[in-house]
LOVO-729700 format. One record per residue (C-alpha): z, y, x; residue number from 1; residue in three letters. Coordinates in steps of 0.2 Angstrom, whole numbers, plus 5000, padded with zeros to 4 digits. Each point is the difference from the previous one (the first is absolute). Example, Ala and Ser with C-alpha at 12.3 -4.5 7.8 and 13.67 -1.06 7.14 Angstrom:
2
<<5039, 4978, 5062>, 1, 'ALA'> <<4997, 5017, 5006>, 2, 'SER'> 
END
This chain:
519
<<7214, 5533, 5732>, 1, 'MET'> <<4982, 5003, 5006>, 2, 'ARG'> <<4996, 4983, 4994>, 3, 'GLU'> <<5007, 5003, 4983>, 4, 'ARG'> <<4991, 5017, 4999>, 5, 'VAL'> <<4984, 4991, 5005>, 6, 'ALA'> <<5003, 4987, 4986>, 7, 'GLN'> <<5002, 5015, 4988>, 8, 'LEU'> <<4984, 5008, 5005>, 9, 'ARG'> <<4991, 4984, 4998>, 10, 'ALA'> <<5006, 4997, 4983>, 11, 'LEU'> <<4995, 5018, 4995>, 12, 'GLU'> <<4983, 4996, 5008>, 13, 'GLN'> <<4998, 4984, 4990>, 14, 'ARG'> <<5000, 5010, 4984>, 15, 'ALA'> <<4987, 5012, 5007>, 16, 'ALA'> <<4989, 4986, 5006>, 17, 'ASP'> <<5001, 4990, 4984>, 18, 'LYS'> <<4995, 5016, 4990>, 19, 'SER'> <<4986, 5003, 5013>, 20, 'ALA'> <<4992, 4983, 4996>, 21, 'GLU'> <<4993, 5008, 4984>, 22, 'ALA'> <<4991, 5013, 5010>, 23, 'ARG'> <<4983, 4993, 4996>, 24, 'ALA'> <<5003, 5001, 4982>, 25, 'VAL'> <<5007, 5018, 5001>, 26, 'PHE'> <<4985, 5006, 5010>, 27, 'GLU'> <<4988, 4991, 4988>, 28, 'ARG'> <<5008, 5010, 4986>, 29, 'ARG'> <<4999, 5016, 5010>, 30, 'GLY'> <<5019, 5001, 5001>, 31, 'GLN'> <<5014, 5003, 5013>, 32, 'LEU'> <<5013, 4987, 5004>, 33, 'LEU'> <<5017, 5005, 4994>, 34, 'PRO'> <<5007, 5005, 5017>, 35, 'ARG'> <<4985, 5011, 5003>, 36, 'GLU'> <<5003, 5009, 4984>, 37, 'ARG'> <<5018, 5003, 5005>, 38, 'VAL'> <<4994, 5006, 5017>, 39, 'GLY'> <<4988, 5012, 4993>, 40, 'LEU'> <<5012, 5007, 4987>, 41, 'LEU'> <<5014, 5004, 5013>, 42, 'LEU'> <<4999, 5015, 5012>, 43, 'ASP'> <<4994, 4995, 5017>, 44, 'ALA'> <<5013, 5000, 5013>, 45, 'GLY'> <<5015, 5003, 4988>, 46, 'ALA'> <<5014, 4988, 4999>, 47, 'PRO'> <<5000, 4985, 4988>, 48, 'PHE'> <<5015, 4989, 4996>, 49, 'LEU'> <<4994, 4983, 4993>, 50, 'PRO'> <<5012, 4992, 4988>, 51, 'LEU'> <<5004, 4982, 4996>, 52, 'CYS'> <<4986, 4993, 5011>, 53, 'SER'> <<5008, 4982, 4999>, 54, 'LEU'> <<5002, 4999, 4981>, 55, 'ALA'> <<4997, 4983, 4994>, 56, 'GLY'> <<5001, 4992, 5017>, 57, 'TYR'> <<5005, 4981, 4998>, 58, 'LEU'> <<5000, 5003, 4981>, 59, 'GLN'> <<4982, 4996, 4996>, 60, 'ASP'> <<5000, 4986, 5013>, 61, 'SER'> <<5014, 4992, 5008>, 62, 'LYS'> <<4989, 4996, 5015>, 63, 'ASP'> <<5003, 5014, 5013>, 64, 'PRO'> <<4983, 4998, 5007>, 65, 'ALA'> <<4991, 5002, 4983>, 66, 'ALA'> <<5011, 5013, 4991>, 67, 'SER'> <<4991, 5017, 4999>, 68, 'VAL'> <<5013, 5014, 4999>, 69, 'PRO'> <<4998, 5017, 4991>, 70, 'GLY'> <<5001, 4995, 4982>, 71, 'GLY'> <<4981, 5004, 4997>, 72, 'GLY'> <<5002, 5019, 5003>, 73, 'MET'> <<5002, 5013, 5013>, 74, 'ILE'> <<5013, 5014, 4998>, 75, 'ALA'> <<5008, 5013, 5010>, 76, 'GLY'> <<5005, 5019, 5002>, 77, 'ILE'> <<4987, 5011, 5008>, 78, 'GLY'> <<4991, 5017, 4999>, 79, 'PHE'> <<4985, 5004, 4989>, 80, 'VAL'> <<4994, 5018, 5002>, 81, 'GLY'> <<5016, 5005, 5008>, 82, 'GLY'> <<5010, 4993, 4986>, 83, 'VAL'> <<5013, 4986, 5003>, 84, 'ARG'> <<4995, 4986, 4987>, 85, 'CYS'> <<5004, 4982, 4995>, 86, 'MET'> <<4984, 4991, 5002>, 87, 'VAL'> <<4997, 4982, 4992>, 88, 'VAL'> <<4983, 4991, 5001>, 89, 'ALA'> <<4996, 4983, 4992>, 90, 'SER'> <<4995, 4988, 5014>, 91, 'ASP'> <<4985, 4994, 4990>, 92, 'SER'> <<4993, 4991, 5015>, 93, 'GLY'> <<5013, 4986, 4996>, 94, 'ILE'> <<4998, 4991, 4983>, 95, 'ASP'> <<4991, 5015, 4993>, 96, 'ALA'> <<5016, 5010, 5000>, 97, 'GLY'> <<5008, 4989, 4988>, 98, 'ALA'> <<5019, 5005, 4998>, 99, 'ILE'> <<5011, 4989, 5009>, 100, 'GLN'> <<5019, 4997, 4996>, 101, 'ALA'> <<5006, 5009, 5015>, 102, 'MET'> <<4986, 5013, 4999>, 103, 'GLY'> <<5008, 5005, 4983>, 104, 'LEU'> <<5017, 5002, 5008>, 105, 'GLU'> <<4992, 5010, 5014>, 106, 'LYS'> <<4992, 5012, 4989>, 107, 'ILE'> <<5016, 5002, 4990>, 108, 'LEU'> <<5009, 5004, 5016>, 109, 'ARG'> <<4988, 5013, 5006>, 110, 'VAL'> <<4999, 5008, 4983>, 111, 'GLN'> <<5019, 5002, 5001>, 112, 'GLU'> <<4999, 5008, 5017>, 113, 'LEU'> <<4987, 5012, 4994>, 114, 'ALA'> <<5011, 5005, 4986>, 115, 'LEU'> <<5015, 5002, 5011>, 116, 'GLN'> <<4991, 5010, 5013>, 117, 'ASN'> <<4989, 5010, 4988>, 118, 'LYS'> <<4984, 4993, 5008>, 119, 'LEU'> <<4983, 5002, 4991>, 120, 'PRO'> <<4994, 4982, 4996>, 121, 'PHE'> <<4982, 4996, 5005>, 122, 'ILE'> <<4994, 4983, 4994>, 123, 'HIS'> <<4984, 4992, 5006>, 124, 'LEU'> <<4996, 4987, 4987>, 125, 'VAL'> <<4989, 4985, 5000>, 126, 'GLU'> <<5008, 4985, 4992>, 127, 'SER'> <<4996, 4984, 4991>, 128, 'ALA'> <<5017, 5002, 4991>, 129, 'GLY'> <<5011, 4986, 4997>, 130, 'ALA'> <<4995, 4983, 5008>, 131, 'ASN'> <<4999, 4989, 4984>, 132, 'LEU'> <<5001, 4984, 5010>, 133, 'LEU'> <<5017, 5005, 5007>, 134, 'ARG'> <<5006, 5008, 4983>, 135, 'TYR'> <<5018, 5003, 4999>, 136, 'ARG'> <<5007, 5008, 4984>, 137, 'VAL'> <<5014, 5009, 5010>, 138, 'GLU'> <<4987, 5008, 5010>, 139, 'GLY'> <<4991, 5007, 4985>, 140, 'PHE'> <<5016, 5006, 4992>, 141, 'VAL'> <<5007, 5008, 5016>, 142, 'GLN'> <<4983, 5007, 5004>, 143, 'GLY'> <<5003, 5013, 4986>, 144, 'GLY'> <<5011, 5009, 5012>, 145, 'ALA'> <<4985, 5005, 5011>, 146, 'LEU'> <<4993, 5010, 4985>, 147, 'PHE'> <<5017, 5007, 4995>, 148, 'ARG'> <<5002, 5007, 5018>, 149, 'ASN'> <<4983, 5009, 4999>, 150, 'LEU'> <<5006, 5008, 4985>, 151, 'ALA'> <<5017, 5005, 5008>, 152, 'ARG'> <<4991, 5007, 5015>, 153, 'LEU'> <<4989, 5011, 4990>, 154, 'SER'> <<5014, 5006, 4988>, 155, 'ALA'> <<5010, 5004, 5016>, 156, 'ALA'> <<4986, 5012, 5005>, 157, 'GLY'> <<4994, 4989, 5014>, 158, 'ILE'> <<4981, 4998, 4999>, 159, 'PRO'> <<4992, 4983, 4998>, 160, 'VAL'> <<4982, 4999, 5006>, 161, 'ILE'> <<4989, 4984, 4998>, 162, 'THR'> <<4984, 4996, 5009>, 163, 'VAL'> <<4992, 4986, 4989>, 164, 'GLN'> <<4990, 4991, 5014>, 165, 'HIS'> <<4996, 4985, 4989>, 166, 'GLY'> <<5007, 4990, 4985>, 167, 'SER'> <<5016, 5003, 4990>, 168, 'GLY'> <<5002, 4988, 4986>, 169, 'THR'> <<5013, 4998, 4986>, 170, 'ALA'> <<5016, 5007, 5008>, 171, 'GLY'> <<4990, 5006, 5015>, 172, 'GLY'> <<4992, 5013, 4988>, 173, 'ALA'> <<5016, 5009, 4998>, 174, 'TYR'> <<5000, 5004, 5018>, 175, 'MET'> <<4987, 5014, 4997>, 176, 'PRO'> <<5006, 5002, 4982>, 177, 'GLY'> <<5017, 5006, 5007>, 178, 'LEU'> <<4994, 5010, 5014>, 179, 'SER'> <<4998, 5019, 5000>, 180, 'ASP'> <<4983, 5000, 5009>, 181, 'VAL'> <<4988, 4986, 5001>, 182, 'VAL'> <<4985, 4999, 5011>, 183, 'ILE'> <<4986, 4987, 4996>, 184, 'MET'> <<4986, 4993, 5010>, 185, 'VAL'> <<4983, 4998, 4991>, 186, 'ARG'> <<4994, 4982, 4998>, 187, 'GLY'> <<5017, 4993, 5007>, 188, 'ARG'> <<5015, 5006, 4990>, 189, 'SER'> <<5005, 4990, 4984>, 190, 'ARG'> <<5015, 5003, 4989>, 191, 'ALA'> <<5002, 4991, 4983>, 192, 'PHE'> <<5013, 4992, 4991>, 193, 'LEU'> <<4989, 4984, 4997>, 194, 'ALA'> <<4985, 4996, 5010>, 195, 'GLY'> <<4985, 4992, 4993>, 196, 'PRO'> <<5006, 4982, 5001>, 197, 'PRO'> <<5017, 5004, 4991>, 198, 'LEU'> <<4991, 5011, 4988>, 199, 'LEU'> <<4988, 4986, 4995>, 200, 'MET'> <<5014, 4988, 4999>, 201, 'ALA'> <<5012, 5011, 4989>, 202, 'ALA'> <<4987, 5009, 4989>, 203, 'THR'> <<4983, 4992, 5003>, 204, 'GLY'> <<4993, 5017, 5004>, 205, 'GLU'> <<4987, 5001, 5014>, 206, 'VAL'> <<5001, 5015, 5012>, 207, 'ALA'> <<4995, 5004, 5018>, 208, 'THR'> <<5013, 5005, 5013>, 209, 'GLU'> <<4993, 5017, 5001>, 210, 'GLU'> <<5001, 5003, 4981>, 211, 'GLU'> <<5018, 4994, 5000>, 212, 'LEU'> <<5007, 5009, 5015>, 213, 'GLY'> <<4987, 5006, 5013>, 214, 'GLY'> <<5002, 5016, 5010>, 215, 'ALA'> <<4987, 5010, 4991>, 216, 'GLU'> <<5007, 4996, 4983>, 217, 'MET'> <<5018, 5004, 5005>, 218, 'HIS'> <<4995, 5017, 5008>, 219, 'THR'> <<4988, 5005, 4986>, 220, 'SER'> <<5006, 4992, 4984>, 221, 'VAL'> <<5018, 4993, 5000>, 222, 'SER'> <<5007, 5013, 5012>, 223, 'GLY'> <<5010, 4988, 5010>, 224, 'LEU'> <<4992, 5006, 5017>, 225, 'GLY'> <<5000, 5018, 5006>, 226, 'GLU'> <<4988, 4998, 5015>, 227, 'TYR'> <<4984, 4989, 5002>, 228, 'LEU'> <<4996, 4996, 5018>, 229, 'ALA'> <<4984, 4991, 5007>, 230, 'GLU'> <<5010, 4989, 5012>, 231, 'ASP'> <<5017, 4996, 5008>, 232, 'ASP'> <<4998, 5014, 5013>, 233, 'ARG'> <<4996, 5013, 4987>, 234, 'GLN'> <<5014, 4994, 4989>, 235, 'ALA'> <<5013, 5001, 5015>, 236, 'LEU'> <<4993, 5018, 5004>, 237, 'GLY'> <<5003, 5005, 4983>, 238, 'ILE'> <<5018, 4993, 5000>, 239, 'ALA'> <<5003, 5009, 5016>, 240, 'ARG'> <<4995, 5016, 4992>, 241, 'ASP'> <<5010, 4998, 4985>, 242, 'VAL'> <<5016, 4996, 5011>, 243, 'VAL'> <<4997, 5014, 5011>, 244, 'ALA'> <<5002, 5012, 4985>, 245, 'ARG'> <<5017, 4993, 4997>, 246, 'LEU'> <<5008, 5008, 5015>, 247, 'ALA'> <<5011, 5014, 4995>, 248, 'ARG'> <<5012, 5002, 5015>, 249, 'ASP'> <<4989, 4999, 5015>, 250, 'GLY'> <<5005, 4983, 5004>, 251, 'SER'> <<4992, 4992, 5015>, 252, 'ALA'> <<5000, 4984, 5010>, 253, 'PRO'> <<5015, 4997, 5010>, 254, 'THR'> <<4997, 5004, 5019>, 255, 'PRO'> <<4999, 4984, 5010>, 256, 'ALA'> <<5016, 4997, 5010>, 257, 'LEU'> <<4997, 5001, 5019>, 258, 'PRO'> <<4996, 4983, 5007>, 259, 'GLN'> <<5000, 5004, 5019>, 260, 'GLY'> <<5013, 4999, 5014>, 261, 'GLY'> <<5018, 4996, 4995>, 262, 'ARG'> <<4996, 4999, 4982>, 263, 'GLU'> <<4988, 4986, 5003>, 264, 'GLN'> <<5013, 4991, 5011>, 265, 'GLU'> <<5013, 5001, 4986>, 266, 'GLN'> <<4988, 4993, 4988>, 267, 'ARG'> <<4996, 4985, 5011>, 268, 'ASP'> <<5018, 4997, 5004>, 269, 'GLU'> <<5004, 4997, 4981>, 270, 'LEU'> <<4990, 4984, 5002>, 271, 'LEU'> <<5013, 4992, 5011>, 272, 'GLY'> <<5017, 5005, 4992>, 273, 'ILE'> <<5001, 4987, 4986>, 274, 'MET'> <<5003, 4983, 5008>, 275, 'PRO'> <<4990, 4985, 4994>, 276, 'ALA'> <<5017, 4991, 4996>, 277, 'ASN'> <<5009, 5012, 4988>, 278, 'LEU'> <<5017, 4993, 5005>, 279, 'ARG'> <<4998, 5009, 5017>, 280, 'GLU'> <<5009, 5017, 4999>, 281, 'PRO'> <<4990, 5016, 5000>, 282, 'VAL'> <<5006, 5019, 5000>, 283, 'ASP'> <<4990, 5008, 4986>, 284, 'MET'> <<5003, 5017, 5008>, 285, 'ARG'> <<4986, 4995, 5012>, 286, 'GLU'> <<4989, 5000, 4984>, 287, 'VAL'> <<5006, 5017, 4993>, 288, 'ILE'> <<4998, 5009, 5017>, 289, 'THR'> <<4982, 4995, 5000>, 290, 'ARG'> <<4997, 5006, 4983>, 291, 'LEU'> <<5008, 5017, 5000>, 292, 'VAL'> <<4993, 5017, 5006>, 293, 'ASP'> <<5007, 5005, 5017>, 294, 'ASP'> <<5018, 5005, 5002>, 295, 'GLN'> <<5003, 4999, 4981>, 296, 'SER'> <<5012, 4985, 4999>, 297, 'LEU'> <<5018, 5002, 4995>, 298, 'LEU'> <<5010, 4984, 4997>, 299, 'GLU'> <<5013, 5000, 4985>, 300, 'PHE'> <<5017, 4992, 5003>, 301, 'LYS'> <<4994, 4991, 5015>, 302, 'PRO'> <<5017, 4992, 5004>, 303, 'LEU'> <<5004, 4995, 4982>, 304, 'TYR'> <<4992, 4984, 4993>, 305, 'GLY'> <<4989, 4999, 5015>, 306, 'ALA'> <<4990, 4985, 4994>, 307, 'ALA'> <<4992, 5012, 4987>, 308, 'THR'> <<4991, 5014, 5008>, 309, 'VAL'> <<4998, 5017, 4991>, 310, 'CYS'> <<4991, 5015, 5008>, 311, 'ALA'> <<4990, 5016, 4996>, 312, 'GLN'> <<4984, 5004, 5007>, 313, 'GLY'> <<4982, 5007, 4997>, 314, 'ARG'> <<4984, 4991, 4998>, 315, 'ILE'> <<4984, 5011, 5000>, 316, 'GLY'> <<5012, 5015, 4997>, 317, 'GLY'> <<5008, 4992, 4985>, 318, 'HIS'> <<5019, 4999, 5000>, 319, 'ALA'> <<5005, 4982, 4996>, 320, 'VAL'> <<5015, 4989, 5001>, 321, 'GLY'> <<5000, 4982, 5007>, 322, 'PHE'> <<5010, 4985, 4996>, 323, 'ILE'> <<4998, 4984, 5009>, 324, 'THR'> <<5009, 4985, 5006>, 325, 'ASN'> <<5006, 4991, 5016>, 326, 'ASN'> <<5006, 4985, 4991>, 327, 'GLY'> <<5009, 4997, 4983>, 328, 'PRO'> <<5007, 5014, 4990>, 329, 'ILE'> <<5019, 5000, 5001>, 330, 'ASP'> <<5013, 5010, 4990>, 331, 'VAL'> <<4999, 5015, 5011>, 332, 'ALA'> <<4981, 5000, 5001>, 333, 'GLY'> <<4998, 4999, 4981>, 334, 'ALA'> <<5012, 5015, 4998>, 335, 'ASN'> <<4991, 5010, 5014>, 336, 'LYS'> <<4983, 4997, 4992>, 337, 'ALA'> <<5007, 5005, 4983>, 338, 'THR'> <<5007, 5016, 5007>, 339, 'HIS'> <<4983, 5003, 5009>, 340, 'PHE'> <<4989, 4997, 4985>, 341, 'ILE'> <<5011, 5013, 4990>, 342, 'GLN'> <<4999, 5012, 5015>, 343, 'TRP'> <<4981, 4999, 5000>, 344, 'MET'> <<4999, 5002, 4982>, 345, 'CYS'> <<5010, 5016, 5001>, 346, 'GLN'> <<4988, 5006, 5014>, 347, 'LEU'> <<4984, 4995, 4990>, 348, 'GLY'> <<4994, 4989, 5015>, 349, 'HIS'> <<4990, 4984, 4997>, 350, 'PRO'> <<5008, 4984, 5007>, 351, 'ILE'> <<4991, 4987, 5011>, 352, 'VAL'> <<5007, 4983, 5000>, 353, 'TYR'> <<4996, 4989, 5015>, 354, 'LEU'> <<5005, 4982, 4994>, 355, 'GLN'> <<5007, 4988, 5013>, 356, 'ASN'> <<5015, 4991, 4992>, 357, 'THR'> <<5006, 4983, 4995>, 358, 'THR'> <<5009, 5008, 4986>, 359, 'GLY'> <<5018, 5005, 4996>, 360, 'TYR'> <<5014, 4993, 5011>, 361, 'MET'> <<5008, 4984, 4993>, 362, 'VAL'> <<5017, 4992, 5004>, 363, 'GLY'> <<5018, 5001, 4996>, 364, 'LYS'> <<5003, 5016, 5008>, 365, 'GLU'> <<4985, 5008, 4993>, 366, 'SER'> <<5004, 4994, 4982>, 367, 'GLU'> <<5018, 5006, 5001>, 368, 'GLN'> <<4994, 5017, 5007>, 369, 'GLY'> <<4990, 5003, 4984>, 370, 'GLY'> <<4983, 4996, 5006>, 371, 'MET'> <<4994, 4997, 4982>, 372, 'ILE'> <<5006, 5017, 4993>, 373, 'LYS'> <<4994, 5010, 5016>, 374, 'HIS'> <<4983, 4991, 5000>, 375, 'GLY'> <<4999, 5005, 4982>, 376, 'SER'> <<5003, 5018, 5004>, 377, 'LYS'> <<4985, 5000, 5012>, 378, 'MET'> <<4989, 4992, 4987>, 379, 'ILE'> <<5006, 5013, 4987>, 380, 'GLN'> <<4995, 5014, 5013>, 381, 'ALA'> <<4983, 4992, 5004>, 382, 'VAL'> <<4996, 4997, 4981>, 383, 'THR'> <<5005, 5018, 4995>, 384, 'ASN'> <<4994, 5010, 5015>, 385, 'ALA'> <<4991, 5016, 4995>, 386, 'THR'> <<4989, 5001, 5015>, 387, 'VAL'> <<4984, 4990, 5004>, 388, 'PRO'> <<5004, 4984, 5009>, 389, 'GLN'> <<4988, 4991, 5012>, 390, 'LEU'> <<5003, 4982, 5007>, 391, 'THR'> <<4993, 4991, 5015>, 392, 'ILE'> <<5004, 4982, 5001>, 393, 'GLN'> <<5001, 4997, 5019>, 394, 'CYS'> <<5009, 4984, 5002>, 395, 'GLY'> <<5012, 4990, 4989>, 396, 'ALA'> <<5002, 5005, 4982>, 397, 'SER'> <<5012, 4987, 4994>, 398, 'PHE'> <<5012, 4999, 4985>, 399, 'GLY'> <<5007, 5015, 4992>, 400, 'ALA'> <<4996, 5009, 5016>, 401, 'GLY'> <<4982, 5002, 4992>, 402, 'ASN'> <<5008, 5009, 4985>, 403, 'TYR'> <<5012, 5011, 5010>, 404, 'GLY'> <<4986, 5005, 5012>, 405, 'MET'> <<4988, 5005, 4985>, 406, 'CYS'> <<4989, 4985, 4998>, 407, 'GLY'> <<4986, 4999, 4988>, 408, 'ARG'> <<5012, 4997, 4985>, 409, 'GLY'> <<5007, 5018, 5003>, 410, 'TYR'> <<4983, 5008, 4998>, 411, 'ALA'> <<4998, 5010, 5017>, 412, 'PRO'> <<4986, 5012, 4999>, 413, 'ARG'> <<4991, 4990, 5014>, 414, 'PHE'> <<5004, 4984, 5008>, 415, 'LEU'> <<4991, 4992, 5015>, 416, 'PHE'> <<5003, 4985, 5011>, 417, 'SER'> <<4998, 4996, 5018>, 418, 'TRP'> <<4992, 4983, 5004>, 419, 'PRO'> <<5017, 4994, 5006>, 420, 'SER'> <<5009, 5003, 4984>, 421, 'ALA'> <<5009, 4986, 4991>, 422, 'LYS'> <<5006, 5001, 4982>, 423, 'THR'> <<5011, 4987, 4992>, 424, 'ALA'> <<5016, 4997, 4990>, 425, 'VAL'> <<5006, 4993, 5017>, 426, 'MET'> <<4994, 4992, 5016>, 427, 'GLY'> <<4991, 4983, 4998>, 428, 'GLY'> <<5013, 4991, 5011>, 429, 'GLU'> <<5014, 5008, 4991>, 430, 'GLN'> <<4993, 4995, 4983>, 431, 'ALA'> <<4997, 4982, 5006>, 432, 'ALA'> <<5017, 4998, 5007>, 433, 'ARG'> <<5008, 5007, 4984>, 434, 'THR'> <<4990, 4987, 4990>, 435, 'MET'> <<5005, 4987, 5012>, 436, 'GLN'> <<5018, 5003, 4999>, 437, 'ILE'> <<5000, 5001, 4981>, 438, 'VAL'> <<4990, 4984, 4999>, 439, 'THR'> <<5012, 4991, 5012>, 440, 'GLU'> <<5015, 5006, 4990>, 441, 'ALA'> <<4992, 4993, 4984>, 442, 'ALA'> <<4997, 4983, 5008>, 443, 'LEU'> <<5017, 4999, 5007>, 444, 'ALA'> <<5008, 5003, 4983>, 445, 'ARG'> <<4990, 4985, 4994>, 446, 'LYS'> <<5005, 4990, 5015>, 447, 'GLY'> <<4983, 4999, 5007>, 448, 'ILE'> <<4996, 5002, 5019>, 449, 'ALA'> <<4985, 5012, 5003>, 450, 'PRO'> <<4984, 4993, 5007>, 451, 'ASP'> <<4997, 5010, 5016>, 452, 'ALA'> <<4981, 4998, 5000>, 453, 'ALA'> <<4999, 5006, 4982>, 454, 'GLN'> <<5012, 5014, 5003>, 455, 'SER'> <<4990, 5006, 5015>, 456, 'GLN'> <<4984, 4999, 4990>, 457, 'ALA'> <<5007, 5011, 4986>, 458, 'GLN'> <<5006, 5012, 5013>, 459, 'PHE'> <<4983, 5001, 5008>, 460, 'ASP'> <<4992, 5002, 4983>, 461, 'LYS'> <<5011, 5015, 4995>, 462, 'ILE'> <<4998, 5009, 5017>, 463, 'VAL'> <<4981, 4998, 4998>, 464, 'ALA'> <<5000, 5007, 4982>, 465, 'LEU'> <<5011, 5015, 5005>, 466, 'PHE'> <<4990, 5004, 5016>, 467, 'GLU'> <<4983, 4999, 4991>, 468, 'ALA'> <<5006, 5012, 4986>, 469, 'GLN'> <<5009, 5012, 5012>, 470, 'ALA'> <<4985, 5004, 5010>, 471, 'ASP'> <<4993, 5018, 4999>, 472, 'ALA'> <<4983, 4995, 4996>, 473, 'PHE'> <<5005, 4989, 4985>, 474, 'TYR'> <<5012, 5013, 4993>, 475, 'THR'> <<4986, 5013, 5002>, 476, 'SER'> <<4989, 4989, 4990>, 477, 'GLY'> <<5012, 5000, 4986>, 478, 'LEU'> <<5000, 5020, 5001>, 479, 'LEU'> <<5018, 5000, 5005>, 480, 'LEU'> <<4995, 5014, 5011>, 481, 'ASP'> <<4986, 5013, 5001>, 482, 'ASP'> <<4992, 4992, 5015>, 483, 'GLY'> <<5003, 4993, 5017>, 484, 'VAL'> <<4998, 5013, 5014>, 485, 'ILE'> <<4998, 4999, 5019>, 486, 'ASP'> <<5017, 5006, 5007>, 487, 'PRO'> <<4990, 5013, 5011>, 488, 'ARG'> <<4994, 5008, 4984>, 489, 'ASP'> <<5018, 5003, 4992>, 490, 'THR'> <<5002, 5018, 5005>, 491, 'ARG'> <<4983, 5005, 4994>, 492, 'SER'> <<5002, 4990, 4984>, 493, 'VAL'> <<5017, 5008, 4996>, 494, 'LEU'> <<4994, 5017, 5005>, 495, 'ALA'> <<4985, 4998, 4988>, 496, 'PHE'> <<5012, 4994, 4986>, 497, 'CYS'> <<5012, 5014, 5003>, 498, 'LEU'> <<4985, 5012, 4999>, 499, 'ASP'> <<4995, 4992, 4983>, 500, 'THR'> <<5017, 5002, 4993>, 501, 'ILE'> <<5002, 5018, 5006>, 502, 'ALA'> <<4983, 5004, 4992>, 503, 'GLU'> <<5005, 4992, 4984>, 504, 'ALA'> <<5016, 5010, 4999>, 505, 'GLU'> <<4991, 5016, 5003>, 506, 'ALA'> <<4987, 4996, 4987>, 507, 'LYS'> <<5001, 5008, 4983>, 508, 'ASP'> <<4992, 4989, 4987>, 509, 'LEU'> <<4995, 5005, 4982>, 510, 'ARG'> <<5006, 4985, 4990>, 511, 'PRO'> <<4993, 4998, 4982>, 512, 'LEU'> <<5008, 4991, 4985>, 513, 'GLN'> <<4986, 4988, 5002>, 514, 'PHE'> <<4987, 4995, 5013>, 515, 'GLY'> <<4983, 5009, 4999>, 516, 'VAL'> <<4991, 4992, 4985>, 517, 'ALA'> <<4981, 4996, 5002>, 518, 'ARG'> <<4989, 5011, 4988>, 519, 'MET'> 
END
């Protein structure tokens, strides 16, 4: 597990290093690097939860040594002037901040999180827009949702604040256009529907960038910008001042959880619980007991459906329900989980799912016992639960077990993976053996004897395919989670998310019929 965590950190560092290669260019222009901007915007010493840091991994390049994760942007939940916010920054040190395919998916996901959790949305923009050399029509069409979401946020009463550090062309110009407050930087900010080259190509008109969309023009003539800053630092200072004035409820950063003594030992012990081979049994109570506040654990129906573990506890003072697995989900386990989900909904307690299952139980006895209908009841309960649901993929997440344990398709409020997690319709060897049986049966019907070497080659190919796609880093690259986390950080991450959810529920927004229109 330590090795996997080290690989995760190395991948995250790869994105930072790639961005930092542009330092000389940024310094020559008098600009800060994207990560420096985020660091100055956030409150010093306050918690920050990065999101989707592996977005795009193995999607831009199939070479694990060359693929740069992150989707070309930095995103996470942090505190600005004491206000919990969603912060997104174009990573303009990589391809000038051009929007990547998985970068678009990443910003759509964090916009949805901002809407669900009533988080002010702060966007640090500097983007070359769409990469025309990699143009895909579906990216253009689906990209409209980015702007739709900005309008939804504003209409819901959630402030949208943009710091325009650099260029925003064509669709990118609608980022400040659909913001409630825009801060621009003299000599650096640009926002226009058509830049000088496109303008000349389309109409023959000749104009400079400043005339078309410079910071001074927009803050003095068009009204697109509210504030004019002299450089990145001042722009971020203005943004902090604007956000600090949003606080209406005295919200403040979450106090850090104690890290010494037994607390530190419990965190470290989480590294050794999940075996490298997920076929080895593990008691997930060992995980739960290291996540909950002291003396707060109460197991639900411990003797019934014992392979499915349900328990109540507290994390950072928040009452929660836990559902986890010590193997496949059987009939009794599915019924127990269904009962428990409904009980948590009656109490109003969020549910934390710790995934570690090969799926629902199969076999003659299970089928005759009604596994399909009982598993369906559990999926009904997960789908229609009235409380926030959070998912941690710890180990196996196979088959319909991924669904019944609130996988990505069931829209948990937050979903994170451990480096040990594996996600697939089934295990690679099971898939390969299934195909082998089907193939051999088809050949037998034709009176053809199977070729042992060819059969083994197909078996190995299927196993390799499933194993590669099941890996947590690969699935995170596809944004099938909100990020891979160090198991030692699980308690802190859950406490932070629960604080975020509680703050959202207590917040009284002032929704409008429409978003704030620019004047």
